[in-house]
C-alpha positions in Angstrom: 173.3 68.5 90.2 172.0 69.0 93.8 170.5 72.4 92.8 168.7 70.8 89.9 167.3 68.1 92.2 166.2 70.8 94.7 164.4 72.7 92.0 162.7 69.6 90.8 161.7 68.7 94.3 160.2 72.2 94.8 158.2 71.9 91.5 156.8 68.5 92.6 155.8 70.0 96.0 154.2 73.0 94.3 152.2 70.7 91.9 151.0 68.7 94.9 150.0 71.8 96.8 148.0 73.2 93.9 146.4 69.8 93.0 142.7 70.3 92.0 141.6 67.1 93.8 140.1 68.0 97.2 141.0 65.9 100.2 138.6 62.9 100.8 136.9 64.7 103.8 135.4 67.2 101.4 134.2 64.7 98.8 130.9 62.8 99.1 131.0 59.2 100.1 130.8 56.7 97.1 127.7 54.6 96.7 128.5 51.1 97.9 126.6 47.8 97.8 127.1 44.3 99.2 126.9 41.5 96.7 127.3 37.7 96.7 128.7 35.4 94.1 126.3 33.4 92.0 129.0 31.0 90.7 132.0 29.2 92.1 135.5 30.3 91.0 138.6 28.0 91.4 142.2 28.9 90.5 142.6 25.2 89.3 139.9 25.6 86.7 139.4 29.3 85.8 141.6 31.4 83.6 142.0 35.2 83.1 139.2 36.4 80.9 136.6 34.1 82.4 133.3 35.8 83.4 131.4 35.5 86.6 128.2 36.8 88.0 127.0 38.2 91.4 123.8 39.6 92.9 123.0 42.6 95.0 122.0 41.6 98.5 120.2 44.8 99.5 118.3 47.4 97.6 120.3 50.5 96.8 118.3 53.8 96.6 118.8 56.1 93.7 121.5 58.7 94.3 123.0 61.2 91.8 123.7 59.5 88.5 123.1 56.0 90.0 119.5 54.8 89.5 117.7 52.6 92.1 119.1 49.1 92.1 116.6 46.5 93.3 117.5 43.6 95.6 118.7 40.6 93.6 119.9 42.6 90.6 122.5 40.6 88.7 126.0 41.9 88.0 128.9 40.6 85.9 132.6 40.7 86.0 135.8 39.0 84.7 138.7 37.3 86.2 141.5 39.7 85.4 144.3 37.5 86.7 144.4 33.8 87.5 147.4 31.6 88.4 147.2 27.9 89.3 149.1 26.6 92.3 152.7 25.5 91.6 155.4 23.4 93.2 157.5 24.8 96.0 154.2 25.5 97.9 153.3 28.4 95.6 149.5 29.0 96.0 146.9 29.7 93.4 145.8 33.3 92.9 142.7 35.0 91.6 141.9 38.7 90.9 138.3 39.3 90.2 137.0 42.5 88.6 133.3 43.3 88.9 132.3 45.4 85.8 128.5 46.2 85.8 125.0 45.6 87.1 122.3 44.9 84.6 119.0 46.5 85.5 115.6 45.4 84.1 115.3 46.9 80.6 119.0 46.3 79.9 120.5 49.4 81.5 124.0 48.9 82.7 125.3 50.5 85.9 129.1 50.5 86.1 130.6 48.9 89.3 134.1 48.3 90.6 135.5 46.3 93.5 135.7 48.3 96.7 139.4 49.3 96.9 139.4 49.1 100.7 138.4 45.4 100.6 141.1 42.8 100.0 138.7 40.1 98.9 139.1 41.0 95.3 142.6 39.6 95.4 142.6 36.2 97.0 145.6 33.9 97.5 145.5 30.2 98.5 147.6 28.6 101.3 151.1 27.6 100.6 151.1 24.1 102.3 154.7 24.8 103.3 156.2 23.3 106.4 156.1 25.8 109.3 158.9 28.4 108.9 160.3 27.7 112.3 161.9 24.4 111.0 163.9 26.5 108.5 165.8 28.0 111.4 166.8 24.7 113.0 170.5 23.9 112.1 170.6 21.1 109.7 167.0 21.2 108.7 167.0 24.2 106.4 167.9 22.1 103.4 165.3 19.5 104.3 162.6 22.1 104.4 163.6 23.5 101.1 163.5 20.0 99.6 160.1 19.3 101.1 158.6 22.5 99.7 160.0 21.9 96.2 158.1 18.6 96.1 154.7 19.9 97.3 152.2 22.0 95.4 150.5 25.0 96.9 146.8 25.1 97.5 144.3 26.3 94.9 142.1 29.1 95.8 138.3 28.8 95.6 135.7 31.6 95.8 132.5 29.8 96.6 129.1 30.5 95.4 127.5 32.8 98.0 130.7 34.5 99.0 130.0 38.2 99.8 132.0 41.3 99.0 131.5 45.0 98.4 131.3 47.0 95.2 131.3 50.7 94.4 128.5 51.8 92.1 128.9 54.3 89.3 132.1 55.8 88.0 132.6 58.6 90.5 135.5 56.9 92.3 137.3 56.5 89.0 136.6 60.2 88.3 137.9 61.2 91.7 134.5 62.8 92.7 133.8 60.5 95.7 135.7 58.6 98.3 135.5 55.2 99.9 136.0 55.3 103.7 138.5 53.0 105.4 137.1 49.5 106.4 136.9 50.4 110.1 134.7 53.5 109.5 131.0 53.3 110.5 128.6 52.0 107.9 126.3 54.9 107.0 124.4 53.2 104.1 
């Protein structure tokens, strides 16, 4: 049994060592763009499958398979997950999924949310009593009872909220990389 596990472990290591995907440092940087919301999203009102729109906030020059994208180009996406706030202080949640930009003439340029940015998954506040009260002897039950009676806060992504998208489908194909959020902006 141990020998079989060791052999399986060796095969996994060999497969990883011979993986055809080069490390990110040898891949080109993905084409990124800053966008802003054109509509307001609210976990109290929106449901999964609702669409939303956004606009490019800065012109993106043509690069590789991605054509030039003018300032103000409109993009569209869907809400892939929505959950309303619940009792016990459970907050509302939204997951937004940008899908494409629509250029003049009707051409679609695929986009996806920048995986390094956490704004694509936004959670509301819990409205719970501060956790320190839960550690005070005799008050733990009171805190639990308080939280059971109070709803969490809904989440709102206001019109004008900015976030970043990755243009094209190179990231999905593994032919480019997105640098960490603290890397210098070279765009």
